[in-house]
N, C-alpha and C positions, 0 to 999 in steps of 0.2 A: 123117129118116124111114127111113133105111136100116138101122135097128136090126133085128135078128132078132126075129121074133115068138116068144113062148113056145110050148113044146110044147102041142099041142091047140088052138092059136089058129086060127080060121077067117077072121081079118081078111085081106082082100085087099090086097096091097102095091101101092099106087098112089103113085108119086112124081111130082113135077112134071116131072122129067126123062123118065120113062116116058110121061107123057101127051103131052108136046110133042116127043118124039123123032122122030116121023114127019114133022116139018117142015111141017105144015099145021095150020090152025085146026081145032078140033073142031066137028062139027055139033051142032045143038041136041040131037038124040037121043043123041049120044055124051056130051055134057055132062050131060044128065039121068041117063043110066046111071051115070056116074062119081059124080055127086052122091048118087044112091041108094046106091051102094057105100060111099062115105065115111060117109054117115049111119048105115048099118048097122055099119060099123067102129066108129064112136063109140059106138053103142048097146052093142056087144059089149064094148068096152073099159070102159065104165061098169059093166057087169055083172061083168066080171072084177075090177075094182077093189073092188066090193062083196064079192066072194067071197074075195079074198086079204087077208091082213093082213101087217103088217111095213113098216117105213119104206122099205126098198129096193123092195119091190113097189109101194108107193104112189107113190114118186117115179117109177119107170119107167112106171107106168100114167098118171100125170099128164103126163109128157112125151109119151107116145104120143097121149093125148087132145088135147093142145095142138097137136101136129103135124097130126093129122087135122082138127082144127077150122080151122087155118090153110089147109089144102088145100081144105076145104069152102068157106071164104070166097072163095078165089081162083076156084074153079069157079063159084060162084054169081055172082060179078062178071062173069065171062066169059059165062055164060049170059044174064045181064041185059043185057049189051052187045049180044049177038046179037038178043035180043028187041026191042030198041029200034031196030034197023035197019029 
């Protein structure tokens, strides 16, 4: 997920390292905020994929969507674990 975003992209760069770099667990509200950001990133990437054509663009967008989806799954699992406490 460390790949540079294309020019004009408004996706917010959230990496697992950035999220966990502060050394503490995220609060429920922080998780909810990050989940919302990731979902918006995925929506934007899907829109970009529909707008661009070409194998290189499609492969890059597919990789970025997959990375964001993985991040979303991790955050949702973490949030769900907090909610079960």
